[in-house]
LOKEVEX-885369 format. One line per 3 residues: number of its first residue (from 1); for each residue z, y negated, x negated of C-alpha. Coordinates in nm, 3 decimals, padded with zeros to 5 digits. Example, Ala and Ser with C-alpha at 12.3 -4.5 7.8 and 13.67 -1.06 7.14 Angstrom:
2
1> 00.780,00.450,-01.230 | 00.714,00.106,-01.367
// end
This chain:
88
1> 00.000,00.000,00.000 | 00.076,-00.232,-00.291 | -00.271,-00.177,-00.437
4> -00.430,-00.245,-00.100 | -00.253,-00.581,-00.074 | -00.363,-00.674,-00.425
7> -00.721,-00.574,-00.343 | -00.715,-00.777,-00.021 | -00.578,-01.075,-00.212
10> -00.857,-01.054,-00.469 | -01.115,-01.025,-00.193 | -00.982,-01.333,-00.013
13> -00.968,-01.538,-00.334 | -01.331,-01.458,-00.414 | -01.430,-01.529,-00.053
16> -01.254,-01.867,-00.040 | -01.347,-01.978,-00.393 | -01.675,-02.148,-00.287
19> -01.479,-02.361,-00.039 | -01.274,-02.527,-00.315 | -01.551,-02.771,-00.421
22> -01.619,-02.848,-00.055 | -01.255,-02.937,00.000 | -01.257,-03.160,-00.310
25> -01.569,-03.334,-00.180 | -01.403,-03.381,00.158 | -01.095,-03.536,-00.005
28> -01.307,-03.774,-00.214 | -01.513,-03.877,00.088 | -01.199,-03.931,00.295
31> -01.059,-04.155,00.019 | -01.385,-04.351,00.008 | -01.380,-04.385,00.386
34> -01.024,-04.521,00.378 | -01.120,-04.773,00.109 | -01.431,-04.879,00.303
37> -01.228,-04.911,00.622 | -00.985,-05.139,00.443 | -01.282,-05.357,00.339
40> -01.430,-05.358,00.689 | -01.728,-05.122,00.634 | -01.752,-04.846,00.895
43> -02.111,-04.720,00.917 | -02.250,-04.507,00.637 | -01.928,-04.341,00.529
46> -01.847,-04.239,00.884 | -02.185,-04.069,00.917 | -02.144,-03.905,00.576
49> -01.798,-03.777,00.668 | -01.926,-03.644,01.000 | -02.206,-03.456,00.825
52> -01.964,-03.304,00.575 | -01.737,-03.190,00.857 | -02.034,-03.031,01.035
55> -02.131,-02.843,00.717 | -01.775,-02.721,00.659 | -01.749,-02.601,01.020
58> -02.086,-02.425,00.989 | -01.971,-02.247,00.673 | -01.649,-02.142,00.845
61> -01.850,-02.014,01.143 | -02.074,-01.811,00.912 | -01.769,-01.657,00.745
64> -01.616,-01.568,01.083 | -01.945,-01.415,01.199 | -01.973,-01.209,00.879
67> -01.617,-01.081,00.909 | -01.668,-00.998,01.279 | -01.989,-00.809,01.200
70> -01.815,-00.621,00.921 | -01.529,-00.536,01.157 | -01.766,-00.403,01.424
73> -01.947,-00.194,01.162 | -01.619,-00.053,01.032 | -01.500,00.014,01.387
76> -01.793,00.249,01.438 | -01.712,00.437,01.116 | -01.351,00.512,01.212
79> -01.317,00.857,01.373 | -01.151,00.857,01.716 | -00.998,01.206,01.693
82> -00.838,01.289,01.363 | -00.800,01.659,01.276 | -00.444,01.790,01.284
85> -00.336,01.953,00.954 | -00.261,02.326,00.984 | 00.078,02.316,00.806
88> 00.245,02.033,00.997
// end
């Protein structure tokens, strides 16, 4: 069970690793938007931030769809009736 947890942790880290640059970009854009808002500029940064949010949500949706597809595929591979061992 311990090895399974470690394997799951490694899988999740490799799955979420590409999202780290996206989160950094989102933080930088949010900081730029706050600075522009303080100066009175609202237009371009708001559109840029909205587009970044749409892309992040699309990536999250793709990940959810991939995991759901993998789960449905694995569900079909699991036997419904397990054989009972003879010496139980």
